[in-house]
C-alpha positions as CSV (number, residue, x, y, z in Angstrom):
1,X,-80.6,-58.4,-88.6
2,X,-84.4,-57.3,-88.1
3,X,-86.0,-54.4,-87.7
4,X,-86.0,-54.0,-83.8
5,X,-82.9,-55.0,-83.4
6,X,-82.2,-52.0,-85.7
7,X,-83.8,-49.8,-84.5
8,X,-82.1,-51.2,-80.9
9,X,-78.7,-50.7,-82.8
10,X,-79.2,-47.7,-83.7
11,X,-81.6,-45.6,-81.8
12,X,-83.7,-45.3,-84.4
13,X,-88.0,-45.8,-84.2
14,X,-88.8,-48.4,-86.0
15,X,-91.0,-46.0,-88.3
16,X,-88.0,-44.3,-89.2
17,X,-86.2,-46.8,-90.6
18,X,-89.7,-47.9,-92.0
19,X,-89.4,-44.0,-93.9
20,X,-85.9,-44.9,-95.4
21,X,-86.5,-48.1,-96.9
22,X,-89.1,-45.5,-98.5
23,X,-87.6,-43.1,-99.3
24,X,-85.1,-45.2,-101.3
25,X,-82.8,-44.6,-98.4
26,X,-82.4,-48.1,-96.9
27,X,-82.9,-51.5,-98.5
28,X,-83.5,-54.8,-97.2
29,X,-84.5,-57.8,-98.1
30,X,-88.0,-59.6,-97.3
31,X,-87.9,-62.9,-95.5
32,X,-90.8,-66.5,-97.0
33,X,-93.0,-64.4,-93.4
34,X,-92.5,-60.8,-94.5
35,X,-89.8,-60.0,-92.0
36,X,-87.4,-57.3,-92.9
37,X,-83.9,-58.8,-93.2
38,X,-81.3,-55.7,-92.8
39,X,-77.9,-56.2,-94.3
40,X,-74.5,-56.0,-91.2
41,X,-74.0,-52.6,-93.2
42,X,-77.5,-51.2,-91.8
43,X,-76.3,-49.6,-88.6
44,X,-73.0,-47.6,-90.7
45,X,-75.9,-46.0,-92.9
46,X,-78.7,-45.6,-90.8
47,X,-76.1,-43.5,-88.7
48,X,-74.9,-41.6,-92.1
49,X,-78.7,-40.7,-92.8
50,X,-78.6,-38.9,-89.8
51,X,-75.9,-37.4,-90.1
52,X,-77.1,-35.5,-93.5
53,X,-80.5,-34.9,-92.0
54,X,-78.9,-32.9,-88.7
55,X,-77.0,-31.1,-91.0
56,X,-80.4,-30.1,-92.9
57,X,-80.2,-32.2,-96.6
58,X,-83.6,-34.2,-97.4
59,X,-84.1,-37.1,-98.0
60,X,-84.0,-36.8,-102.1
61,X,-80.6,-35.2,-101.9
62,X,-79.2,-37.9,-98.7
63,X,-80.6,-40.8,-101.8
64,X,-77.7,-38.5,-104.2
65,X,-75.0,-38.4,-101.8
66,X,-75.3,-42.0,-99.7
67,X,-73.6,-43.9,-102.8
68,X,-71.1,-41.4,-102.8
69,X,-69.8,-41.4,-99.0
70,X,-68.5,-45.1,-99.4
71,X,-70.4,-46.2,-96.5
72,X,-72.2,-47.8,-99.1
73,X,-69.8,-49.4,-100.2
74,X,-71.2,-48.3,-103.6
75,X,-69.7,-45.4,-105.7
76,X,-71.9,-43.1,-108.7
77,X,-70.9,-42.5,-111.8
78,X,-72.5,-38.9,-110.2
79,X,-70.2,-38.6,-107.2
80,X,-67.4,-35.6,-108.3
81,X,-69.7,-33.4,-108.9
82,X,-72.8,-33.9,-106.8
83,X,-69.3,-33.5,-104.2
84,X,-68.0,-31.1,-106.1
85,X,-71.4,-29.7,-105.8
86,X,-71.6,-30.0,-101.6
87,X,-68.3,-28.2,-101.3
88,X,-69.5,-25.0,-102.8
89,X,-73.6,-25.1,-100.5
90,X,-70.6,-25.4,-97.6
91,X,-68.1,-22.9,-99.6
92,X,-71.3,-20.5,-99.6
93,X,-72.7,-20.8,-96.1
94,X,-69.4,-20.2,-94.8
95,X,-69.1,-16.8,-96.2
96,X,-72.9,-16.4,-95.2
97,X,-71.3,-17.3,-91.9
98,X,-68.5,-14.4,-91.7
99,X,-70.8,-11.8,-93.5
100,X,-73.2,-12.2,-90.0
101,X,-70.3,-12.6,-88.0
102,X,-69.0,-9.3,-89.4
103,X,-72.6,-8.1,-88.9
104,X,-73.2,-8.5,-86.2
105,X,-69.6,-7.5,-84.5
106,X,-70.4,-3.6,-85.8
107,X,-73.8,-3.9,-84.4
108,X,-72.0,-4.7,-81.0
109,X,-69.7,-1.7,-82.0
110,X,-72.4,0.1,-82.5
111,X,-74.6,-0.4,-79.5
112,X,-71.3,0.4,-77.5
113,X,-70.0,3.8,-79.1
114,X,-73.8,5.3,-79.3
115,X,-75.7,3.5,-75.9
116,X,-72.8,2.7,-73.5
């Protein structure tokens, strides 16, 4: 599929798709006429990229993660270590969220007890 077709299939602009290629997180083949040709897995890869961007990961981290997520159909030797690090980050974020929730609850109680 060409870039316009991939753009329509995913809802991602051609400019973004070219950027993903520049960052090494999406690949294409070049035809003799210079047009990009994407494989059948490209829409799924783009959806994975968008999901990872949406959770705040930078493209250099995404480049490391994509070989581990199964969508690209390959696996890297760094996957176990990388996935363990991602789980650690997730757990830390969960702990921070729980602490913020406790702080919010304490502030609400304080306001209710002192300024009701």
